[in-house]
All heavy atoms as a GROMACS GRO file, in nm:
protein
  501
    1MET      N    1   0.086  -0.116   0.000
    1MET     CA    2   0.000   0.000   0.000
    1MET      C    3   0.091   0.123   0.000
    1MET      O    4   0.176   0.139   0.085
    1MET     CB    5  -0.090  -0.002   0.123
    1MET     CG    6  -0.174   0.122   0.137
    1MET     SD    7  -0.272   0.120   0.287
    1MET     CE    8  -0.428   0.069   0.223
    2SER      N    9   0.068   0.212  -0.092
    2SER     CA   10   0.149   0.334  -0.100
    2SER      C   11   0.091   0.440  -0.008
    2SER      O   12  -0.021   0.430   0.041
    2SER     CB   13   0.153   0.384  -0.244
    2SER     OG   14   0.026   0.435  -0.280
    3ASP      N   15   0.169   0.541   0.014
    3ASP     CA   16   0.123   0.652   0.098
    3ASP      C   17   0.000   0.718   0.036
    3ASP      O   18  -0.092   0.760   0.107
    3ASP     CB   19   0.234   0.755   0.116
    3ASP     CG   20   0.343   0.708   0.210
    3ASP    OD1   21   0.317   0.614   0.288
    3ASP    OD2   22   0.453   0.765   0.206
    4GLN      N   23  -0.002   0.726  -0.096
    4GLN     CA   24  -0.115   0.789  -0.166
    4GLN      C   25  -0.243   0.710  -0.142
    4GLN      O   26  -0.350   0.768  -0.119
    4GLN     CB   27  -0.086   0.801  -0.316
    4GLN     CG   28  -0.191   0.878  -0.393
    4GLN     CD   29  -0.202   1.024  -0.348
    4GLN    OE1   30  -0.105   1.087  -0.308
    4GLN    NE2   31  -0.322   1.078  -0.354
    5ASP      N   32  -0.234   0.576  -0.146
    5ASP     CA   33  -0.351   0.491  -0.121
    5ASP      C   34  -0.400   0.509   0.022
    5ASP      O   35  -0.520   0.514   0.048
    5ASP     CB   36  -0.317   0.343  -0.147
    5ASP     CG   37  -0.297   0.312  -0.294
    5ASP    OD1   38  -0.345   0.390  -0.379
    5ASP    OD2   39  -0.232   0.209  -0.324
    6GLY      N   40  -0.307   0.518   0.115
    6GLY     CA   41  -0.342   0.537   0.256
    6GLY      C   42  -0.412   0.670   0.278
    6GLY      O   43  -0.511   0.679   0.352
    7ILE      N   44  -0.364   0.776   0.211
    7ILE     CA   45  -0.426   0.908   0.224
    7ILE      C   46  -0.565   0.907   0.164
    7ILE      O   47  -0.661   0.962   0.221
    7ILE     CB   48  -0.336   1.015   0.159
    7ILE    CG1   49  -0.209   1.032   0.243
    7ILE    CG2   50  -0.411   1.147   0.147
    7ILE    CD1   51  -0.106   1.122   0.179
    8THR      N   52  -0.578   0.841   0.048
    8THR     CA   53  -0.709   0.832  -0.017
    8THR      C   54  -0.809   0.758   0.072
    8THR      O   55  -0.923   0.802   0.088
    8THR     CB   56  -0.697   0.763  -0.154
    8THR    OG1   57  -0.605   0.836  -0.235
    8THR    CG2   58  -0.831   0.755  -0.224
    9ASP      N   59  -0.764   0.647   0.129
    9ASP     CA   60  -0.852   0.572   0.220
    9ASP      C   61  -0.891   0.656   0.341
    9ASP      O   62  -1.006   0.655   0.384
    9ASP     CB   63  -0.782   0.443   0.267
    9ASP     CG   64  -0.773   0.337   0.159
    9ASP    OD1   65  -0.845   0.350   0.057
    9ASP    OD2   66  -0.694   0.242   0.176
   10LEU      N   67  -0.796   0.730   0.395
   10LEU     CA   68  -0.823   0.814   0.511
   10LEU      C   69  -0.922   0.925   0.475
   10LEU      O   70  -1.013   0.956   0.554
   10LEU     CB   71  -0.692   0.875   0.564
   10LEU     CG   72  -0.699   0.951   0.694
   10LEU    CD1   73  -0.751   0.861   0.806
   10LEU    CD2   74  -0.563   1.007   0.730
   11GLU      N   75  -0.908   0.983   0.357
   11GLU     CA   76  -1.002   1.086   0.312
   11GLU      C   77  -1.143   1.029   0.297
   11GLU      O   78  -1.241   1.092   0.337
   11GLU     CB   79  -0.956   1.146   0.179
   11GLU     CG   80  -0.836   1.238   0.192
   11GLU     CD   81  -0.784   1.286   0.056
   11GLU    OE1   82  -0.824   1.230  -0.048
   11GLU    OE2   83  -0.703   1.381   0.056
   12LEU      N   84  -1.152   0.909   0.240
   12LEU     CA   85  -1.284   0.845   0.225
   12LEU      C   86  -1.347   0.815   0.360
   12LEU      O   87  -1.467   0.836   0.380
   12LEU     CB   88  -1.271   0.716   0.142
   12LEU     CG   89  -1.236   0.735  -0.006
   12LEU    CD1   90  -1.210   0.599  -0.072
   12LEU    CD2   91  -1.346   0.809  -0.078
   13GLN      N   92  -1.265   0.767   0.453
   13GLN     CA   93  -1.317   0.740   0.587
   13GLN      C   94  -1.361   0.869   0.656
   13GLN      O   95  -1.462   0.872   0.726
   13GLN     CB   96  -1.212   0.669   0.672
   13GLN     CG   97  -1.185   0.527   0.628
   13GLN     CD   98  -1.071   0.463   0.707
   13GLN    OE1   99  -1.006   0.528   0.788
   13GLN    NE2  100  -1.047   0.336   0.681
   14GLY      N  101  -1.285   0.976   0.635
   14GLY     CA  102  -1.322   1.105   0.693
   14GLY      C  103  -1.454   1.156   0.637
   14GLY      O  104  -1.538   1.208   0.711
   15GLU      N  105  -1.472   1.141   0.506
   15GLU     CA  106  -1.598   1.182   0.445
   15GLU      C  107  -1.715   1.099   0.497
   15GLU      O  108  -1.823   1.152   0.526
   15GLU     CB  109  -1.589   1.171   0.293
   15GLU     CG  110  -1.500   1.274   0.229
   15GLU     CD  111  -1.482   1.252   0.080
   15GLU    OE1  112  -1.554   1.168   0.021
   15GLU    OE2  113  -1.396   1.320   0.021
   16ALA      N  114  -1.694   0.968   0.512
   16ALA     CA  115  -1.799   0.880   0.563
   16ALA      C  116  -1.834   0.917   0.707
   16ALA      O  117  -1.952   0.919   0.745
   16ALA     CB  118  -1.755   0.734   0.554
   17LEU      N  119  -1.732   0.949   0.785
   17LEU     CA  120  -1.756   0.991   0.923
   17LEU      C  121  -1.834   1.121   0.928
   17LEU      O  122  -1.928   1.136   1.008
   17LEU     CB  123  -1.624   1.005   0.998
   17LEU     CG  124  -1.632   1.049   1.143
   17LEU    CD1  125  -1.714   0.949   1.225
   17LEU    CD2  126  -1.493   1.065   1.202
   18GLY      N  127  -1.799   1.215   0.841
   18GLY     CA  128  -1.872   1.342   0.835
   18GLY      C  129  -2.018   1.321   0.798
   18GLY      O  130  -2.107   1.383   0.856
   19ASP      N  131  -2.043   1.232   0.702
   19ASP     CA  132  -2.180   1.202   0.663
   19ASP      C  133  -2.257   1.138   0.778
   19ASP      O  134  -2.373   1.173   0.804
   19ASP     CB  135  -2.183   1.109   0.541
   19ASP     CG  136  -2.132   1.175   0.414
   19ASP    OD1  137  -2.126   1.300   0.411
   19ASP    OD2  138  -2.099   1.103   0.319
   20ALA      N  139  -2.192   1.045   0.847
   20ALA     CA  140  -2.257   0.978   0.960
   20ALA      C  141  -2.289   1.076   1.071
   20ALA      O  142  -2.398   1.071   1.131
   20ALA     CB  143  -2.169   0.864   1.012
   21LEU      N  144  -2.197   1.168   1.098
   21LEU     CA  145  -2.222   1.268   1.202
   21LEU      C  146  -2.334   1.362   1.162
   21LEU      O  147  -2.416   1.402   1.245
   21LEU     CB  148  -2.094   1.347   1.232
   21LEU     CG  149  -1.985   1.270   1.307
   21LEU    CD1  150  -1.859   1.355   1.317
   21LEU    CD2  151  -2.032   1.228   1.445
   22GLY      N  152  -2.341   1.396   1.034
   22GLY     CA  153  -2.450   1.480   0.986
   22GLY      C  154  -2.584   1.412   1.001
   22GLY      O  155  -2.683   1.472   1.043
   23ASP      N  156  -2.587   1.283   0.968
   23ASP     CA  157  -2.711   1.206   0.984
   23ASP      C  158  -2.750   1.196   1.131
   23ASP      O  159  -2.868   1.208   1.166
   23ASP     CB  160  -2.695   1.065   0.926
   23ASP     CG  161  -2.681   1.064   0.774
   23ASP    OD1  162  -2.714   1.167   0.710
   23ASP    OD2  163  -2.637   0.961   0.720
   24ALA      N  164  -2.652   1.175   1.217
   24ALA     CA  165  -2.681   1.164   1.361
   24ALA      C  166  -2.735   1.297   1.415
   24ALA      O  167  -2.827   1.298   1.498
   24ALA     CB  168  -2.555   1.122   1.437
   25ALA      N  169  -2.678   1.407   1.368
   25ALA     CA  170  -2.726   1.539   1.412
   25ALA      C  171  -2.871   1.560   1.367
   25ALA      O  172  -2.953   1.614   1.443
   25ALA     CB  173  -2.636   1.649   1.358
   26GLY      N  174  -2.903   1.518   1.247
   26GLY     CA  175  -3.041   1.530   1.198
   26GLY      C  176  -3.138   1.447   1.280
   26GLY      O  177  -3.248   1.492   1.312
   27MET      N  178  -3.097   1.325   1.312
   27MET     CA  179  -3.183   1.240   1.394
   27MET      C  180  -3.201   1.297   1.534
   27MET      O  181  -3.311   1.293   1.590
   27MET     CB  182  -3.125   1.098   1.403
   27MET     CG  183  -3.140   1.020   1.275
   27MET     SD  184  -3.100   0.844   1.287
   27MET     CE  185  -2.937   0.846   1.356
   28ALA      N  186  -3.095   1.354   1.590
   28ALA     CA  187  -3.105   1.415   1.723
   28ALA      C  188  -3.200   1.535   1.721
   28ALA      O  189  -3.278   1.553   1.814
   28ALA     CB  190  -2.966   1.457   1.773
   29ALA      N  191  -3.193   1.614   1.615
   29ALA     CA  192  -3.283   1.728   1.604
   29ALA      C  193  -3.429   1.682   1.592
   29ALA      O  194  -3.519   1.740   1.654
   29ALA     CB  195  -3.244   1.815   1.484
   30SER      N  196  -3.452   1.578   1.513
   30SER     CA  197  -3.588   1.524   1.499
   30SER      C  198  -3.638   1.469   1.632
   30SER      O  199  -3.754   1.489   1.669
   30SER     CB  200  -3.591   1.413   1.394
   30SER     OG  201  -3.561   1.464   1.267
   31PHE      N  202  -3.551   1.399   1.704
   31PHE     CA  203  -3.588   1.343   1.833
   31PHE      C  204  -3.623   1.455   1.930
   31PHE      O  205  -3.721   1.446   2.005
   31PHE     CB  206  -3.474   1.257   1.888
   31PHE     CG  207  -3.504   1.197   2.022
   31PHE    CD1  208  -3.589   1.088   2.032
   31PHE    CD2  209  -3.448   1.248   2.137
   31PHE    CE1  210  -3.618   1.032   2.155
   31PHE    CE2  211  -3.476   1.193   2.260
   31PHE     CZ  212  -3.561   1.085   2.270
   32ASP      N  213  -3.543   1.562   1.930
   32ASP     CA  214  -3.569   1.675   2.018
   32ASP      C  215  -3.704   1.739   1.989
   32ASP      O  216  -3.780   1.770   2.080
   32ASP     CB  217  -3.457   1.779   2.004
   32ASP     CG  218  -3.475   1.895   2.099
   32ASP    OD1  219  -3.480   1.873   2.222
   32ASP    OD2  220  -3.484   2.010   2.051
   33THR      N  221  -3.735   1.756   1.861
   33THR     CA  222  -3.864   1.813   1.822
   33THR      C  223  -3.979   1.725   1.870
   33THR      O  224  -4.078   1.774   1.925
   33THR     CB  225  -3.871   1.828   1.668
   33THR    OG1  226  -3.765   1.915   1.627
   33THR    CG2  227  -4.004   1.884   1.624
   34GLU      N  228  -3.965   1.595   1.852
   34GLU     CA  229  -4.071   1.502   1.894
   34GLU      C  230  -4.085   1.502   2.045
   34GLU      O  231  -4.196   1.498   2.099
   34GLU     CB  232  -4.037   1.363   1.842
   34GLU     CG  233  -4.155   1.270   1.829
   34GLU     CD  234  -4.264   1.324   1.738
   34GLU    OE1  235  -4.236   1.386   1.635
   34GLU    OE2  236  -4.382   1.303   1.773
   35LEU      N  237  -3.973   1.509   2.115
   35LEU     CA  238  -3.976   1.510   2.262
   35LEU      C  239  -4.045   1.636   2.313
   35LEU      O  240  -4.120   1.631   2.411
   35LEU     CB  241  -3.834   1.501   2.316
   35LEU     CG  242  -3.816   1.464   2.462
   35LEU    CD1  243  -3.882   1.330   2.492
   35LEU    CD2  244  -3.669   1.458   2.495
   36ARG      N  245  -4.023   1.748   2.248
   36ARG     CA  246  -4.091   1.873   2.288
   36ARG      C  247  -4.242   1.860   2.268
   36ARG      O  248  -4.320   1.908   2.349
   36ARG     CB  249  -4.037   1.991   2.208
   36ARG     CG  250  -3.899   2.032   2.249
   36ARG     CD  251  -3.846   2.143   2.157
   36ARG     NE  252  -3.705   2.162   2.175
   36ARG     CZ  253  -3.652   2.258   2.250
   36ARG    NH1  254  -3.731   2.341   2.314
   36ARG    NH2  255  -3.522   2.269   2.261
   37ARG      N  256  -4.283   1.795   2.157
   37ARG     CA  257  -4.427   1.778   2.135
   37ARG      C  258  -4.489   1.687   2.240
   37ARG      O  259  -4.600   1.713   2.288
   37ARG     CB  260  -4.452   1.720   1.996
   37ARG     CG  261  -4.444   1.824   1.888
   37ARG     CD  262  -4.512   1.780   1.762
   37ARG     NE  263  -4.435   1.674   1.700
   37ARG     CZ  264  -4.446   1.640   1.573
   37ARG    NH1  265  -4.530   1.702   1.496
   37ARG    NH2  266  -4.373   1.543   1.523
   38VAL      N  267  -4.417   1.583   2.280
   38VAL     CA  268  -4.468   1.494   2.385
   38VAL      C  269  -4.480   1.570   2.516
   38VAL      O  270  -4.580   1.557   2.588
   38VAL     CB  271  -4.375   1.371   2.400
   38VAL    CG1  272  -4.407   1.292   2.526
   38VAL    CG2  273  -4.386   1.281   2.277
   39LYS      N  274  -4.379   1.653   2.547
   39LYS     CA  275  -4.382   1.732   2.670
   39LYS      C  276  -4.503   1.826   2.671
   39LYS      O  277  -4.573   1.839   2.772
   39LYS     CB  278  -4.253   1.812   2.682
   39LYS     CG  279  -4.242   1.892   2.809
   39LYS     CD  280  -4.111   1.967   2.814
   39LYS     CE  281  -4.105   2.057   2.936
   39LYS     NZ  282  -3.982   2.135   2.941
   40GLU      N  283  -4.528   1.891   2.558
   40GLU     CA  284  -4.644   1.981   2.548
   40GLU      C  285  -4.775   1.905   2.563
   40GLU      O  286  -4.869   1.952   2.627
   40GLU     CB  287  -4.640   2.056   2.415
   40GLU     CG  288  -4.530   2.158   2.405
   40GLU     CD  289  -4.514   2.215   2.265
   40GLU    OE1  290  -4.593   2.181   2.174
   40GLU    OE2  291  -4.420   2.295   2.245
   41ALA      N  292  -4.781   1.786   2.506
   41ALA     CA  293  -4.902   1.705   2.517
   41ALA      C  294  -4.926   1.663   2.661
   41ALA      O  295  -5.040   1.666   2.710
   41ALA     CB  296  -4.892   1.582   2.427
   42PHE      N  297  -4.819   1.625   2.733
   42PHE     CA  298  -4.834   1.589   2.873
   42PHE      C  299  -4.879   1.708   2.956
   42PHE      O  300  -4.960   1.695   3.048
   42PHE     CB  301  -4.704   1.532   2.931
   42PHE     CG  302  -4.683   1.386   2.900
   42PHE    CD1  303  -4.558   1.339   2.868
   42PHE    CD2  304  -4.788   1.297   2.903
   42PHE    CE1  305  -4.536   1.205   2.841
   42PHE    CE2  306  -4.769   1.163   2.875
   42PHE     CZ  307  -4.642   1.117   2.844
   43ALA      N  308  -4.826   1.826   2.926
   43ALA     CA  309  -4.867   1.946   3.000
   43ALA      C  310  -5.015   1.975   2.977
   43ALA      O  311  -5.089   2.004   3.073
   43ALA     CB  312  -4.782   2.066   2.956
   44ALA      N  313  -5.060   1.962   2.854
   44ALA     CA  314  -5.202   1.985   2.824
   44ALA      C  315  -5.289   1.880   2.892
   44ALA      O  316  -5.396   1.911   2.946
   44ALA     CB  317  -5.226   1.984   2.673
   45THR      N  318  -5.243   1.757   2.893
   45THR     CA  319  -5.318   1.650   2.958
   45THR      C  320  -5.327   1.675   3.109
   45THR      O  321  -5.432   1.653   3.170
   45THR     CB  322  -5.252   1.514   2.932
   45THR    OG1  323  -5.249   1.491   2.790
   45THR    CG2  324  -5.327   1.401   2.998
   46GLY      N  325  -5.218   1.723   3.168
   46GLY     CA  326  -5.219   1.755   3.310
   46GLY      C  327  -5.321   1.862   3.343
   46GLY      O  328  -5.393   1.853   3.444
   47LYS      N  329  -5.332   1.963   3.258
   47LYS     CA  330  -5.431   2.068   3.281
   47LYS      C  331  -5.572   2.013   3.268
   47LYS      O  332  -5.661   2.047   3.346
   47LYS     CB  333  -5.411   2.182   3.181
   47LYS     CG  334  -5.286   2.263   3.208
   47LYS     CD  335  -5.266   2.371   3.104
   47LYS     CE  336  -5.136   2.445   3.126
   47LYS     NZ  337  -5.111   2.544   3.021
   48ASP      N  338  -5.593   1.925   3.170
   48ASP     CA  339  -5.725   1.864   3.153
   48ASP      C  340  -5.762   1.778   3.274
   48ASP      O  341  -5.877   1.778   3.319
   48ASP     CB  342  -5.730   1.779   3.026
   48ASP     CG  343  -5.725   1.861   2.899
   48ASP    OD1  344  -5.749   1.984   2.906
   48ASP    OD2  345  -5.697   1.803   2.792
   49VAL      N  346  -5.665   1.707   3.328
   49VAL     CA  347  -5.691   1.623   3.446
   49VAL      C  348  -5.726   1.710   3.566
   49VAL      O  349  -5.815   1.676   3.644
   49VAL     CB  350  -5.570   1.532   3.475
   49VAL    CG1  351  -5.581   1.467   3.612
   49VAL    CG2  352  -5.556   1.426   3.367
   50GLN      N  353  -5.658   1.823   3.582
   50GLN     CA  354  -5.691   1.913   3.693
   50GLN      C  355  -5.833   1.965   3.681
   50GLN      O  356  -5.906   1.971   3.780
   50GLN     CB  357  -5.593   2.031   3.696
   50GLN     CG  358  -5.455   1.995   3.744
   50GLN     CD  359  -5.360   2.113   3.737
   50GLN    OE1  360  -5.390   2.215   3.676
   50GLN    NE2  361  -5.244   2.098   3.798
   51THR      N  362  -5.873   2.001   3.560
   51THR     CA  363  -6.009   2.049   3.537
   51THR      C  364  -6.110   1.940   3.570
   51THR      O  365  -6.212   1.964   3.635
   51THR     CB  366  -6.026   2.095   3.391
   51THR    OG1  367  -5.932   2.199   3.365
   51THR    CG2  368  -6.166   2.146   3.364
   52LEU      N  369  -6.083   1.818   3.526
   52LEU     CA  370  -6.171   1.705   3.553
   52LEU      C  371  -6.180   1.678   3.703
   52LEU      O  372  -6.289   1.656   3.756
   52LEU     CB  373  -6.120   1.581   3.479
   52LEU     CG  374  -6.198   1.452   3.501
   52LEU    CD1  375  -6.341   1.465   3.448
   52LEU    CD2  376  -6.127   1.336   3.434
   53GLU      N  377  -6.065   1.684   3.770
   53GLU     CA  378  -6.063   1.658   3.914
   53GLU      C  379  -6.146   1.762   3.990
   53GLU      O  380  -6.222   1.728   4.081
   53GLU     CB  381  -5.918   1.659   3.963
   53GLU     CG  382  -5.899   1.616   4.108
   53GLU     CD  383  -5.909   1.731   4.205
   53GLU    OE1  384  -5.881   1.846   4.166
   53GLU    OE2  385  -5.949   1.707   4.320
   54ARG      N  386  -6.133   1.888   3.951
   54ARG     CA  387  -6.212   1.992   4.018
   54ARG      C  388  -6.362   1.969   3.995
   54ARG      O  389  -6.443   1.982   4.087
   54ARG     CB  390  -6.172   2.130   3.966
   54ARG     CG  391  -6.047   2.184   4.029
   54ARG     CD  392  -6.028   2.331   3.994
   54ARG     NE  393  -6.018   2.352   3.850
   54ARG     CZ  394  -5.904   2.368   3.784
   54ARG    NH1  395  -5.791   2.366   3.849
   54ARG    NH2  396  -5.904   2.386   3.653
   55GLY      N  397  -6.397   1.933   3.873
   55GLY     CA  398  -6.539   1.908   3.843
   55GLY      C  399  -6.594   1.791   3.922
   55GLY      O  400  -6.705   1.797   3.975
   56LEU      N  401  -6.516   1.684   3.931
   56LEU     CA  402  -6.561   1.567   4.008
   56LEU      C  403  -6.572   1.601   4.157
   56LEU      O  404  -6.667   1.558   4.223
   56LEU     CB  405  -6.466   1.449   3.988
   56LEU     CG  406  -6.471   1.382   3.851
   56LEU    CD1  407  -6.359   1.279   3.840
   56LEU    CD2  408  -6.605   1.316   3.829
   57SER      N  409  -6.476   1.676   4.207
   57SER     CA  410  -6.480   1.712   4.349
   57SER      C  411  -6.604   1.795   4.380
   57SER      O  412  -6.673   1.770   4.480
   57SER     CB  413  -6.355   1.791   4.387
   57SER     OG  414  -6.241   1.711   4.380
   58ARG      N  415  -6.633   1.892   4.296
   58ARG     CA  416  -6.752   1.975   4.318
   58ARG      C  417  -6.879   1.892   4.308
   58ARG      O  418  -6.971   1.907   4.389
   58ARG     CB  419  -6.756   2.088   4.215
   58ARG     CG  420  -6.653   2.194   4.238
   58ARG     CD  421  -6.661   2.302   4.132
   58ARG     NE  422  -6.549   2.394   4.147
   58ARG     CZ  423  -6.495   2.460   4.048
   58ARG    NH1  424  -6.542   2.447   3.925
   58ARG    NH2  425  -6.395   2.541   4.069
   59GLY      N  426  -6.883   1.804   4.210
   59GLY     CA  427  -7.002   1.721   4.193
   59GLY      C  428  -7.023   1.628   4.312
   59GLY      O  429  -7.136   1.612   4.360
   60LEU      N  430  -6.916   1.567   4.360
   60LEU     CA  431  -6.929   1.479   4.477
   60LEU      C  432  -6.967   1.557   4.601
   60LEU      O  433  -7.048   1.512   4.682
   60LEU     CB  434  -6.797   1.403   4.500
   60LEU     CG  435  -6.767   1.290   4.403
   60LEU    CD1  436  -6.626   1.236   4.427
   60LEU    CD2  437  -6.869   1.179   4.416
   61ARG      N  438  -6.909   1.675   4.618
   61ARG     CA  439  -6.942   1.758   4.734
   61ARG      C  440  -7.091   1.792   4.733
   61ARG      O  441  -7.161   1.783   4.834
   61ARG     CB  442  -6.858   1.885   4.733
   61ARG     CG  443  -6.870   1.965   4.862
   61ARG     CD  444  -6.778   2.087   4.866
   61ARG     NE  445  -6.643   2.060   4.821
   61ARG     CZ  446  -6.584   2.120   4.715
   61ARG    NH1  447  -6.650   2.211   4.646
   61ARG    NH2  448  -6.462   2.091   4.681
   62ARG      N  449  -7.143   1.832   4.616
   62ARG     CA  450  -7.284   1.865   4.605
   62ARG      C  451  -7.372   1.743   4.630
   62ARG      O  452  -7.478   1.754   4.693
   62ARG     CB  453  -7.313   1.923   4.467
   62ARG     CG  454  -7.260   2.062   4.448
   62ARG     CD  455  -7.291   2.115   4.310
   62ARG     NE  456  -7.224   2.241   4.288
   62ARG     CZ  457  -7.189   2.288   4.170
   62ARG    NH1  458  -7.214   2.216   4.062
   62ARG    NH2  459  -7.127   2.402   4.159
   63ALA      N  460  -7.328   1.628   4.582
   63ALA     CA  461  -7.407   1.506   4.603
   63ALA      C  462  -7.414   1.472   4.750
   63ALA      O  463  -7.520   1.436   4.802
   63ALA     CB  464  -7.345   1.390   4.523
   64PHE      N  465  -7.302   1.481   4.822
   64PHE     CA  466  -7.302   1.450   4.963
   64PHE      C  467  -7.378   1.556   5.042
   64PHE      O  468  -7.448   1.522   5.140
   64PHE     CB  469  -7.159   1.438   5.018
   64PHE     CG  470  -7.094   1.306   4.986
   64PHE    CD1  471  -6.980   1.301   4.907
   64PHE    CD2  472  -7.150   1.188   5.030
   64PHE    CE1  473  -6.920   1.182   4.877
   64PHE    CE2  474  -7.090   1.066   5.000
   64PHE     CZ  475  -6.975   1.063   4.922
   65ASP      N  476  -7.370   1.681   5.001
   65ASP     CA  477  -7.447   1.786   5.067
   65ASP      C  478  -7.597   1.760   5.049
   65ASP      O  479  -7.676   1.783   5.141
   65ASP     CB  480  -7.411   1.924   5.013
   65ASP     CG  481  -7.276   1.973   5.060
   65ASP    OD1  482  -7.223   1.914   5.156
   65ASP    OD2  483  -7.222   2.068   4.999
   66GLY      N  484  -7.634   1.711   4.934
   66GLY     CA  485  -7.775   1.681   4.908
   66GLY      C  486  -7.823   1.564   4.991
   66GLY      O  487  -7.940   1.559   5.031
   67VAL      N  488  -7.737   1.469   5.018
   67VAL     CA  489  -7.774   1.353   5.100
   67VAL      C  490  -7.788   1.392   5.245
   67VAL      O  491  -7.879   1.347   5.314
   67VAL     CB  492  -7.669   1.239   5.083
   67VAL    CG1  493  -7.692   1.128   5.184
   67VAL    CG2  494  -7.669   1.186   4.941
   68VAL      N  495  -7.699   1.477   5.291
   68VAL     CA  496  -7.700   1.520   5.431
   68VAL      C  497  -7.808   1.619   5.447
   68VAL      O  498  -7.900   1.623   5.510
   68VAL     CB  499  -7.564   1.584   5.469
   68VAL    CG1  500  -7.568   1.638   5.612
   68VAL    CG2  501  -7.453   1.483   5.455
   0.00000   0.00000   0.00000
């Protein structure tokens, strides 16, 4: 193997590594975007659960007040 062949192989490996890192960065960005959407959905669900809990509490309180 000549020095020129070794340099060519190293350049090809460097390009492949650069491509792989670019792909990994793209996947990480996509994952981050999806994770933010999941976080927002959980926050909205938490607010909905709080609203439901307040409604149930009021309804049960009224029901027990009506029984007493």
